[in-house]
PyMOL Python script that loads the backbone (N, CA, C, O; Angstrom):
from pymol import cmd

cmd.read_pdbstr("""\
ATOM      1  N   MET A   1     -16.335   9.027 -19.942  1.00  0.00           N
ATOM      2  CA  MET A   1     -15.498   9.749 -18.997  1.00  0.00           C
ATOM      3  C   MET A   1     -14.586   8.903 -18.134  1.00  0.00           C
ATOM      4  O   MET A   1     -15.310   8.102 -17.542  1.00  0.00           O
ATOM      5  N   LYS A   2     -13.273   8.720 -17.787  1.00  0.00           N
ATOM      6  CA  LYS A   2     -12.875   7.932 -17.045  1.00  0.00           C
ATOM      7  C   LYS A   2     -12.045   8.500 -15.957  1.00  0.00           C
ATOM      8  O   LYS A   2     -10.968   8.824 -16.456  1.00  0.00           O
ATOM      9  N   ILE A   3     -12.072   8.753 -14.728  1.00  0.00           N
ATOM     10  CA  ILE A   3     -11.269   9.717 -13.693  1.00  0.00           C
ATOM     11  C   ILE A   3     -10.256   8.790 -13.137  1.00  0.00           C
ATOM     12  O   ILE A   3     -10.371   7.587 -12.904  1.00  0.00           O
ATOM     13  N   ASP A   4      -9.150   9.649 -12.954  1.00  0.00           N
ATOM     14  CA  ASP A   4      -7.945   8.988 -12.602  1.00  0.00           C
ATOM     15  C   ASP A   4      -8.132   9.273 -10.964  1.00  0.00           C
ATOM     16  O   ASP A   4      -8.147  10.353 -10.373  1.00  0.00           O
ATOM     17  N   ILE A   5      -8.299   7.629 -10.339  1.00  0.00           N
ATOM     18  CA  ILE A   5      -8.909   8.142  -8.826  1.00  0.00           C
ATOM     19  C   ILE A   5      -7.345   8.551  -7.712  1.00  0.00           C
ATOM     20  O   ILE A   5      -7.292   8.974  -6.557  1.00  0.00           O
ATOM     21  N   LEU A   6      -6.201   8.175  -8.746  1.00  0.00           N
ATOM     22  CA  LEU A   6      -5.389   8.251  -7.712  1.00  0.00           C
ATOM     23  C   LEU A   6      -4.847   9.689  -7.549  1.00  0.00           C
ATOM     24  O   LEU A   6      -3.875   9.936  -6.835  1.00  0.00           O
ATOM     25  N   LYS A   7      -5.590  10.716  -8.315  1.00  0.00           N
ATOM     26  CA  LYS A   7      -5.618  11.907  -8.490  1.00  0.00           C
ATOM     27  C   LYS A   7      -6.055  12.589  -7.644  1.00  0.00           C
ATOM     28  O   LYS A   7      -5.546  13.658  -7.305  1.00  0.00           O
ATOM     29  N   HIS A   8      -7.228  12.018  -7.079  1.00  0.00           N
ATOM     30  CA  HIS A   8      -8.291  12.543  -6.232  1.00  0.00           C
ATOM     31  C   HIS A   8      -7.875  12.900  -4.581  1.00  0.00           C
ATOM     32  O   HIS A   8      -7.316  12.069  -3.866  1.00  0.00           O
ATOM     33  N   ASN A   9      -8.160  13.952  -4.230  1.00  0.00           N
ATOM     34  CA  ASN A   9      -7.334  14.550  -3.124  1.00  0.00           C
ATOM     35  C   ASN A   9      -7.712  13.508  -1.570  1.00  0.00           C
ATOM     36  O   ASN A   9      -6.946  13.607  -0.612  1.00  0.00           O
ATOM     37  N   LEU A  10      -8.805  12.665  -1.508  1.00  0.00           N
ATOM     38  CA  LEU A  10      -9.067  11.732  -0.466  1.00  0.00           C
ATOM     39  C   LEU A  10      -8.106  10.247  -0.874  1.00  0.00           C
ATOM     40  O   LEU A  10      -7.878   9.323  -0.093  1.00  0.00           O
ATOM     41  N   VAL A  11      -7.707  10.339  -2.132  1.00  0.00           N
ATOM     42  CA  VAL A  11      -7.037   9.134  -1.821  1.00  0.00           C
ATOM     43  C   VAL A  11      -5.556   8.974  -1.613  1.00  0.00           C
ATOM     44  O   VAL A  11      -4.794   9.589  -2.358  1.00  0.00           O
ATOM     45  N   PRO A  12      -5.043   8.128  -0.577  1.00  0.00           N
ATOM     46  CA  PRO A  12      -3.344   8.469  -0.302  1.00  0.00           C
ATOM     47  C   PRO A  12      -2.421   7.955  -1.195  1.00  0.00           C
ATOM     48  O   PRO A  12      -2.791   6.992  -1.866  1.00  0.00           O
ATOM     49  N   LYS A  13      -1.379   8.353  -1.341  1.00  0.00           N
ATOM     50  CA  LYS A  13      -0.262   7.852  -2.281  1.00  0.00           C
ATOM     51  C   LYS A  13      -0.319   6.581  -2.044  1.00  0.00           C
ATOM     52  O   LYS A  13      -0.455   6.468  -0.825  1.00  0.00           O
ATOM     53  N   HIS A  14      -0.284   5.326  -2.647  1.00  0.00           N
ATOM     54  CA  HIS A  14      -0.033   3.804  -2.711  1.00  0.00           C
ATOM     55  C   HIS A  14       0.961   3.346  -3.969  1.00  0.00           C
ATOM     56  O   HIS A  14       0.850   3.404  -5.194  1.00  0.00           O
ATOM     57  N   GLU A  15       2.006   2.854  -3.038  1.00  0.00           N
ATOM     58  CA  GLU A  15       2.906   2.085  -4.182  1.00  0.00           C
ATOM     59  C   GLU A  15       3.194   0.434  -3.725  1.00  0.00           C
ATOM     60  O   GLU A  15       3.195  -0.130  -2.631  1.00  0.00           O
ATOM     61  N   VAL A  16       3.375   0.080  -4.784  1.00  0.00           N
ATOM     62  CA  VAL A  16       3.919  -1.219  -4.503  1.00  0.00           C
ATOM     63  C   VAL A  16       5.618  -1.613  -4.555  1.00  0.00           C
ATOM     64  O   VAL A  16       6.506  -1.347  -5.365  1.00  0.00           O
ATOM     65  N   MET A  17       5.587  -2.272  -3.452  1.00  0.00           N
ATOM     66  CA  MET A  17       7.186  -2.055  -2.777  1.00  0.00           C
ATOM     67  C   MET A  17       7.745  -3.156  -3.708  1.00  0.00           C
ATOM     68  O   MET A  17       7.044  -4.053  -4.176  1.00  0.00           O
ATOM     69  N   SER A  18       9.047  -3.012  -3.933  1.00  0.00           N
ATOM     70  CA  SER A  18       9.976  -4.067  -4.330  1.00  0.00           C
ATOM     71  C   SER A  18      10.624  -5.039  -3.344  1.00  0.00           C
ATOM     72  O   SER A  18      10.383  -4.889  -2.146  1.00  0.00           O
ATOM     73  N   ASP A  19      11.286  -5.851  -3.681  1.00  0.00           N
ATOM     74  CA  ASP A  19      11.888  -7.040  -2.832  1.00  0.00           C
ATOM     75  C   ASP A  19      12.838  -6.522  -1.975  1.00  0.00           C
ATOM     76  O   ASP A  19      12.917  -6.995  -0.841  1.00  0.00           O
ATOM     77  N   SER A  20      13.832  -5.318  -2.447  1.00  0.00           N
ATOM     78  CA  SER A  20      14.898  -4.830  -1.793  1.00  0.00           C
ATOM     79  C   SER A  20      14.068  -3.838  -0.693  1.00  0.00           C
ATOM     80  O   SER A  20      14.557  -3.868   0.436  1.00  0.00           O
ATOM     81  N   GLU A  21      12.949  -3.013  -0.853  1.00  0.00           N
ATOM     82  CA  GLU A  21      12.302  -2.184   0.005  1.00  0.00           C
ATOM     83  C   GLU A  21      11.311  -3.030   1.307  1.00  0.00           C
ATOM     84  O   GLU A  21      10.905  -2.562   2.370  1.00  0.00           O
ATOM     85  N   ILE A  22      11.135  -4.411   0.738  1.00  0.00           N
ATOM     86  CA  ILE A  22      10.376  -4.934   1.901  1.00  0.00           C
ATOM     87  C   ILE A  22      11.287  -5.499   2.648  1.00  0.00           C
ATOM     88  O   ILE A  22      10.875  -5.681   3.794  1.00  0.00           O
ATOM     89  N   LYS A  23      12.614  -5.934   2.421  1.00  0.00           N
ATOM     90  CA  LYS A  23      13.729  -6.560   3.245  1.00  0.00           C
ATOM     91  C   LYS A  23      14.374  -5.573   4.096  1.00  0.00           C
ATOM     92  O   LYS A  23      14.734  -5.838   5.243  1.00  0.00           O
ATOM     93  N   LYS A  24      14.531  -4.370   3.514  1.00  0.00           N
ATOM     94  CA  LYS A  24      14.878  -2.951   4.450  1.00  0.00           C
ATOM     95  C   LYS A  24      13.968  -2.733   5.261  1.00  0.00           C
ATOM     96  O   LYS A  24      14.308  -2.622   6.439  1.00  0.00           O
ATOM     97  N   ASN A  25      12.768  -2.622   4.969  1.00  0.00           N
ATOM     98  CA  ASN A  25      11.980  -2.004   5.824  1.00  0.00           C
ATOM     99  C   ASN A  25      11.250  -3.119   6.887  1.00  0.00           C
ATOM    100  O   ASN A  25      10.439  -2.640   7.680  1.00  0.00           O
ATOM    101  N   PHE A  26      11.513  -4.632   6.938  1.00  0.00           N
ATOM    102  CA  PHE A  26      10.841  -5.628   7.513  1.00  0.00           C
ATOM    103  C   PHE A  26      12.139  -6.510   8.443  1.00  0.00           C
ATOM    104  O   PHE A  26      11.806  -7.338   9.292  1.00  0.00           O
ATOM    105  N   VAL A  27      13.229  -6.289   8.232  1.00  0.00           N
ATOM    106  CA  VAL A  27      14.146  -7.206   8.354  1.00  0.00           C
ATOM    107  C   VAL A  27      14.519  -7.068   9.841  1.00  0.00           C
ATOM    108  O   VAL A  27      15.033  -8.077  10.325  1.00  0.00           O
ATOM    109  N   ASP A  28      14.363  -6.052  10.626  1.00  0.00           N
ATOM    110  CA  ASP A  28      14.330  -6.131  11.958  1.00  0.00           C
ATOM    111  C   ASP A  28      13.559  -6.335  12.895  1.00  0.00           C
ATOM    112  O   ASP A  28      13.798  -6.284  14.102  1.00  0.00           O
ATOM    113  N   LEU A  29      12.216  -6.673  12.143  1.00  0.00           N
ATOM    114  CA  LEU A  29      10.736  -6.808  12.838  1.00  0.00           C
ATOM    115  C   LEU A  29      10.857  -8.382  12.964  1.00  0.00           C
ATOM    116  O   LEU A  29      11.425  -9.122  12.160  1.00  0.00           O
ATOM    117  N   ASP A  30      10.036  -8.844  14.444  1.00  0.00           N
ATOM    118  CA  ASP A  30       9.828 -10.128  14.565  1.00  0.00           C
ATOM    119  C   ASP A  30       8.348 -10.272  14.289  1.00  0.00           C
ATOM    120  O   ASP A  30       7.485 -10.570  15.114  1.00  0.00           O
ATOM    121  N   TYR A  31       8.170  -9.989  12.870  1.00  0.00           N
ATOM    122  CA  TYR A  31       6.777  -9.865  12.588  1.00  0.00           C
ATOM    123  C   TYR A  31       7.068 -10.596  10.638  1.00  0.00           C
ATOM    124  O   TYR A  31       7.977 -10.496   9.814  1.00  0.00           O
ATOM    125  N   ASP A  32       5.584 -11.347  10.683  1.00  0.00           N
ATOM    126  CA  ASP A  32       5.781 -12.102   9.506  1.00  0.00           C
ATOM    127  C   ASP A  32       4.671 -11.133   8.697  1.00  0.00           C
ATOM    128  O   ASP A  32       3.566 -10.853   9.162  1.00  0.00           O
ATOM    129  N   ILE A  33       5.146 -10.700   7.474  1.00  0.00           N
ATOM    130  CA  ILE A  33       4.278  -9.713   6.410  1.00  0.00           C
ATOM    131  C   ILE A  33       2.899 -10.316   6.027  1.00  0.00           C
ATOM    132  O   ILE A  33       1.949  -9.696   5.548  1.00  0.00           O
ATOM    133  N   LYS A  34       2.981 -12.000   6.409  1.00  0.00           N
ATOM    134  CA  LYS A  34       1.546 -12.079   5.624  1.00  0.00           C
ATOM    135  C   LYS A  34       0.671 -11.920   6.576  1.00  0.00           C
ATOM    136  O   LYS A  34      -0.516 -12.074   6.290  1.00  0.00           O
ATOM    137  N   ASN A  35       1.083 -11.550   8.026  1.00  0.00           N
ATOM    138  CA  ASN A  35       0.078 -11.163   8.895  1.00  0.00           C
ATOM    139  C   ASN A  35      -0.368  -9.382   9.091  1.00  0.00           C
ATOM    140  O   ASN A  35      -1.029  -8.940  10.031  1.00  0.00           O
ATOM    141  N   LEU A  36       0.190  -8.579   7.952  1.00  0.00           N
ATOM    142  CA  LEU A  36       0.059  -7.258   7.649  1.00  0.00           C
ATOM    143  C   LEU A  36      -1.432  -7.073   7.430  1.00  0.00           C
ATOM    144  O   LEU A  36      -2.013  -8.153   7.321  1.00  0.00           O
ATOM    145  N   PRO A  37      -2.104  -6.155   7.350  1.00  0.00           N
ATOM    146  CA  PRO A  37      -3.691  -5.853   7.324  1.00  0.00           C
ATOM    147  C   PRO A  37      -3.484  -6.268   5.566  1.00  0.00           C
ATOM    148  O   PRO A  37      -2.456  -6.237   4.889  1.00  0.00           O
ATOM    149  N   LYS A  38      -5.235  -6.746   5.088  1.00  0.00           N
ATOM    150  CA  LYS A  38      -5.252  -6.646   3.827  1.00  0.00           C
ATOM    151  C   LYS A  38      -5.697  -5.835   3.229  1.00  0.00           C
ATOM    152  O   LYS A  38      -6.256  -4.906   3.811  1.00  0.00           O
ATOM    153  N   ILE A  39      -5.634  -5.870   2.102  1.00  0.00           N
ATOM    154  CA  ILE A  39      -6.256  -5.060   1.069  1.00  0.00           C
ATOM    155  C   ILE A  39      -6.816  -5.909  -0.365  1.00  0.00           C
ATOM    156  O   ILE A  39      -6.034  -6.527  -1.088  1.00  0.00           O
ATOM    157  N   LYS A  40      -7.949  -5.840  -0.565  1.00  0.00           N
ATOM    158  CA  LYS A  40      -8.777  -6.462  -1.623  1.00  0.00           C
ATOM    159  C   LYS A  40      -7.958  -6.450  -2.871  1.00  0.00           C
ATOM    160  O   LYS A  40      -7.433  -5.343  -2.998  1.00  0.00           O
ATOM    161  N   LEU A  41      -7.607  -7.396  -3.988  1.00  0.00           N
ATOM    162  CA  LEU A  41      -7.485  -7.487  -5.442  1.00  0.00           C
ATOM    163  C   LEU A  41      -8.537  -6.213  -6.315  1.00  0.00           C
ATOM    164  O   LEU A  41      -8.375  -5.490  -7.298  1.00  0.00           O
ATOM    165  N   SER A  42      -9.608  -6.443  -5.351  1.00  0.00           N
ATOM    166  CA  SER A  42     -10.666  -5.976  -6.227  1.00  0.00           C
ATOM    167  C   SER A  42     -10.644  -4.150  -5.702  1.00  0.00           C
ATOM    168  O   SER A  42     -11.299  -3.301  -6.307  1.00  0.00           O
ATOM    169  N   ASP A  43      -9.939  -3.899  -4.738  1.00  0.00           N
ATOM    170  CA  ASP A  43     -10.191  -2.549  -4.675  1.00  0.00           C
ATOM    171  C   ASP A  43      -9.666  -1.721  -5.973  1.00  0.00           C
ATOM    172  O   ASP A  43      -8.982  -2.320  -6.803  1.00  0.00           O
ATOM    173  N   PRO A  44      -9.957  -0.461  -6.136  1.00  0.00           N
ATOM    174  CA  PRO A  44      -9.962   0.329  -7.355  1.00  0.00           C
ATOM    175  C   PRO A  44      -8.734   0.689  -7.272  1.00  0.00           C
ATOM    176  O   PRO A  44      -8.122   0.590  -8.336  1.00  0.00           O
ATOM    177  N   VAL A  45      -8.094   1.108  -6.304  1.00  0.00           N
ATOM    178  CA  VAL A  45      -6.583   1.554  -6.351  1.00  0.00           C
ATOM    179  C   VAL A  45      -5.842   0.385  -7.088  1.00  0.00           C
ATOM    180  O   VAL A  45      -5.354   0.307  -8.216  1.00  0.00           O
ATOM    181  N   VAL A  46      -5.960  -0.710  -5.788  1.00  0.00           N
ATOM    182  CA  VAL A  46      -5.074  -1.733  -6.434  1.00  0.00           C
ATOM    183  C   VAL A  46      -5.113  -2.018  -7.983  1.00  0.00           C
ATOM    184  O   VAL A  46      -4.119  -2.206  -8.684  1.00  0.00           O
ATOM    185  N   LYS A  47      -6.313  -2.020  -8.366  1.00  0.00           N
ATOM    186  CA  LYS A  47      -6.294  -2.424  -9.913  1.00  0.00           C
ATOM    187  C   LYS A  47      -5.503  -1.115 -10.763  1.00  0.00           C
ATOM    188  O   LYS A  47      -4.855  -1.215 -11.805  1.00  0.00           O
ATOM    189  N   ASN A  48      -5.734  -0.086 -10.102  1.00  0.00           N
ATOM    190  CA  ASN A  48      -5.253   0.963 -10.784  1.00  0.00           C
ATOM    191  C   ASN A  48      -3.865   0.646 -10.761  1.00  0.00           C
ATOM    192  O   ASN A  48      -3.582   0.802 -11.948  1.00  0.00           O
ATOM    193  N   ILE A  49      -2.914   0.335 -10.243  1.00  0.00           N
ATOM    194  CA  ILE A  49      -1.597   0.549 -10.006  1.00  0.00           C
ATOM    195  C   ILE A  49      -1.025  -1.065 -10.434  1.00  0.00           C
ATOM    196  O   ILE A  49       0.161  -1.392 -10.384  1.00  0.00           O
ATOM    197  N   ASP A  50      -2.188  -1.989 -10.870  1.00  0.00           N
ATOM    198  CA  ASP A  50      -1.530  -3.237 -11.466  1.00  0.00           C
ATOM    199  C   ASP A  50      -0.875  -3.992 -10.234  1.00  0.00           C
ATOM    200  O   ASP A  50       0.110  -4.717 -10.371  1.00  0.00           O
ATOM    201  N   ALA A  51      -1.571  -3.737  -8.887  1.00  0.00           N
ATOM    202  CA  ALA A  51      -0.937  -5.063  -8.117  1.00  0.00           C
ATOM    203  C   ALA A  51      -1.209  -6.340  -8.030  1.00  0.00           C
ATOM    204  O   ALA A  51      -2.403  -6.593  -8.187  1.00  0.00           O
ATOM    205  N   LYS A  52      -0.344  -7.464  -7.785  1.00  0.00           N
ATOM    206  CA  LYS A  52      -0.790  -8.816  -7.678  1.00  0.00           C
ATOM    207  C   LYS A  52      -1.056  -9.206  -6.290  1.00  0.00           C
ATOM    208  O   LYS A  52      -0.605  -8.615  -5.308  1.00  0.00           O
ATOM    209  N   VAL A  53      -1.831 -10.261  -6.267  1.00  0.00           N
ATOM    210  CA  VAL A  53      -1.719 -11.004  -5.028  1.00  0.00           C
ATOM    211  C   VAL A  53      -0.652 -11.268  -4.288  1.00  0.00           C
ATOM    212  O   VAL A  53       0.100 -11.950  -4.984  1.00  0.00           O
ATOM    213  N   GLY A  54      -0.109 -11.052  -3.046  1.00  0.00           N
ATOM    214  CA  GLY A  54       0.967 -11.437  -2.198  1.00  0.00           C
ATOM    215  C   GLY A  54       1.772 -10.037  -2.173  1.00  0.00           C
ATOM    216  O   GLY A  54       2.517  -9.795  -1.223  1.00  0.00           O
ATOM    217  N   ASP A  55       1.552  -8.793  -3.608  1.00  0.00           N
ATOM    218  CA  ASP A  55       2.383  -7.659  -3.179  1.00  0.00           C
ATOM    219  C   ASP A  55       2.171  -7.210  -2.073  1.00  0.00           C
ATOM    220  O   ASP A  55       1.149  -7.561  -1.483  1.00  0.00           O
ATOM    221  N   ILE A  56       3.342  -6.042  -1.308  1.00  0.00           N
ATOM    222  CA  ILE A  56       2.750  -5.236  -0.759  1.00  0.00           C
ATOM    223  C   ILE A  56       3.062  -3.816  -0.705  1.00  0.00           C
ATOM    224  O   ILE A  56       4.182  -3.473  -1.084  1.00  0.00           O
ATOM    225  N   LEU A  57       1.879  -2.554  -0.109  1.00  0.00           N
ATOM    226  CA  LEU A  57       1.704  -1.594  -0.657  1.00  0.00           C
ATOM    227  C   LEU A  57       1.968  -1.133   0.317  1.00  0.00           C
ATOM    228  O   LEU A  57       1.534  -1.563   1.386  1.00  0.00           O
ATOM    229  N   LYS A  58       3.012   0.197   0.173  1.00  0.00           N
ATOM    230  CA  LYS A  58       3.329   1.139   0.830  1.00  0.00           C
ATOM    231  C   LYS A  58       2.043   2.303   0.750  1.00  0.00           C
ATOM    232  O   LYS A  58       1.560   2.612  -0.339  1.00  0.00           O
ATOM    233  N   ILE A  59       1.675   2.760   1.740  1.00  0.00           N
ATOM    234  CA  ILE A  59       0.469   3.660   1.326  1.00  0.00           C
ATOM    235  C   ILE A  59       0.958   5.060   2.571  1.00  0.00           C
ATOM    236  O   ILE A  59       1.275   4.922   3.752  1.00  0.00           O
ATOM    237  N   THR A  60       0.883   6.018   1.960  1.00  0.00           N
ATOM    238  CA  THR A  60       1.569   7.405   2.706  1.00  0.00           C
ATOM    239  C   THR A  60       0.455   8.281   2.360  1.00  0.00           C
ATOM    240  O   THR A  60      -0.037   8.516   1.256  1.00  0.00           O
ATOM    241  N   ARG A  61       0.032   8.896   3.989  1.00  0.00           N
ATOM    242  CA  ARG A  61      -1.044   9.887   4.054  1.00  0.00           C
ATOM    243  C   ARG A  61      -0.390  10.774   4.186  1.00  0.00           C
ATOM    244  O   ARG A  61       0.811  10.623   4.409  1.00  0.00           O
ATOM    245  N   ASP A  62      -1.046  12.186   4.079  1.00  0.00           N
ATOM    246  CA  ASP A  62      -0.703  13.574   4.840  1.00  0.00           C
ATOM    247  C   ASP A  62      -1.441  13.611   6.081  1.00  0.00           C
ATOM    248  O   ASP A  62      -2.608  13.286   5.861  1.00  0.00           O
ATOM    249  N   SER A  63      -1.233  13.872   7.277  1.00  0.00           N
ATOM    250  CA  SER A  63      -1.649  13.993   8.382  1.00  0.00           C
ATOM    251  C   SER A  63      -1.399  15.258   9.144  1.00  0.00           C
ATOM    252  O   SER A  63      -0.254  15.703   9.075  1.00  0.00           O
ATOM    253  N   GLN A  64      -2.420  16.014   9.972  1.00  0.00           N
ATOM    254  CA  GLN A  64      -2.062  17.047  10.354  1.00  0.00           C
ATOM    255  C   GLN A  64      -1.624  16.923  11.554  1.00  0.00           C
ATOM    256  O   GLN A  64      -0.946  17.819  12.058  1.00  0.00           O
ATOM    257  N   THR A  65      -1.910  15.882  12.167  1.00  0.00           N
ATOM    258  CA  THR A  65      -1.182  15.661  13.577  1.00  0.00           C
ATOM    259  C   THR A  65       0.029  14.793  13.198  1.00  0.00           C
ATOM    260  O   THR A  65       0.893  15.378  13.852  1.00  0.00           O
ATOM    261  N   ALA A  66       0.555  13.964  12.687  1.00  0.00           N
ATOM    262  CA  ALA A  66       1.449  13.235  12.411  1.00  0.00           C
ATOM    263  C   ALA A  66       2.280  13.880  11.607  1.00  0.00           C
ATOM    264  O   ALA A  66       3.469  13.724  11.887  1.00  0.00           O
ATOM    265  N   GLY A  67       1.986  14.705  10.495  1.00  0.00           N
ATOM    266  CA  GLY A  67       2.636  14.731   9.177  1.00  0.00           C
ATOM    267  C   GLY A  67       2.569  14.317   8.230  1.00  0.00           C
ATOM    268  O   GLY A  67       1.890  14.833   7.342  1.00  0.00           O
ATOM    269  N   THR A  68       3.537  12.782   8.017  1.00  0.00           N
ATOM    270  CA  THR A  68       2.965  12.032   7.252  1.00  0.00           C
ATOM    271  C   THR A  68       2.965  10.394   8.078  1.00  0.00           C
ATOM    272  O   THR A  68       3.662  10.177   9.070  1.00  0.00           O
ATOM    273  N   PHE A  69       2.275   9.609   7.600  1.00  0.00           N
ATOM    274  CA  PHE A  69       1.475   8.640   8.149  1.00  0.00           C
ATOM    275  C   PHE A  69       1.749   7.691   7.281  1.00  0.00           C
ATOM    276  O   PHE A  69       1.055   7.931   6.293  1.00  0.00           O
ATOM    277  N   VAL A  70       2.641   6.351   7.030  1.00  0.00           N
ATOM    278  CA  VAL A  70       2.703   5.725   6.372  1.00  0.00           C
ATOM    279  C   VAL A  70       2.448   4.164   6.647  1.00  0.00           C
ATOM    280  O   VAL A  70       3.230   3.687   7.470  1.00  0.00           O
ATOM    281  N   THR A  71       1.434   3.220   6.075  1.00  0.00           N
ATOM    282  CA  THR A  71       1.045   1.890   6.452  1.00  0.00           C
ATOM    283  C   THR A  71       0.990   1.094   5.513  1.00  0.00           C
ATOM    284  O   THR A  71       0.700   1.499   4.387  1.00  0.00           O
ATOM    285  N   TYR A  72       1.239  -0.138   5.750  1.00  0.00           N
ATOM    286  CA  TYR A  72       1.497  -1.150   4.840  1.00  0.00           C
ATOM    287  C   TYR A  72       0.428  -2.383   4.698  1.00  0.00           C
ATOM    288  O   TYR A  72       0.000  -3.025   5.657  1.00  0.00           O
ATOM    289  N   ARG A  73       0.041  -2.617   3.202  1.00  0.00           N
ATOM    290  CA  ARG A  73      -0.919  -3.853   3.277  1.00  0.00           C
ATOM    291  C   ARG A  73      -0.274  -4.571   2.313  1.00  0.00           C
ATOM    292  O   ARG A  73       0.519  -4.279   1.418  1.00  0.00           O
ATOM    293  N   ILE A  74      -0.996  -5.971   2.845  1.00  0.00           N
ATOM    294  CA  ILE A  74      -0.928  -7.195   1.181  1.00  0.00           C
ATOM    295  C   ILE A  74      -2.225  -7.513   0.908  1.00  0.00           C
ATOM    296  O   ILE A  74      -3.250  -7.720   1.559  1.00  0.00           O
ATOM    297  N   VAL A  75      -1.770  -7.485  -0.672  1.00  0.00           N
ATOM    298  CA  VAL A  75      -2.693  -7.592  -1.441  1.00  0.00           C
ATOM    299  C   VAL A  75      -3.306  -8.839  -1.472  1.00  0.00           C
ATOM    300  O   VAL A  75      -2.565  -9.798  -1.690  1.00  0.00           O
ATOM    301  N   GLU A  76      -4.692  -9.079  -1.276  1.00  0.00           N
ATOM    302  CA  GLU A  76      -5.126 -10.612  -1.053  1.00  0.00           C
ATOM    303  C   GLU A  76      -6.242 -10.584  -2.097  1.00  0.00           C
ATOM    304  O   GLU A  76      -6.495  -9.538  -2.695  1.00  0.00           O
ATOM    305  N   ASN A  77      -7.098 -12.022  -2.390  1.00  0.00           N
ATOM    306  CA  ASN A  77      -8.145 -12.304  -3.618  1.00  0.00           C
ATOM    307  C   ASN A  77      -9.450 -11.356  -2.493  1.00  0.00           C
ATOM    308  O   ASN A  77     -10.605 -11.197  -2.888  1.00  0.00           O
TER     309      ASN A  77
END
""", "prot")
cmd.dss("prot")
cmd.show_as("cartoon", "prot")
cmd.util.cbc("prot")
cmd.orient("prot")
């Protein structure tokens, strides 16, 4: 039996960002996206969404205090 971890209530929504989304979200920042927090290629969610090394993931969590909290990670080996 295989379980879809993306449907688990403790796993936040993970999305691979397109180049246009990356440009739109990071254009005004004086920040190199290579300095984003890392997420391993071996992470079960990364494997499940078929992300590749160098992809930027948008992770959206529901928060009791903030409503919705969005964070970004870069996939590494």
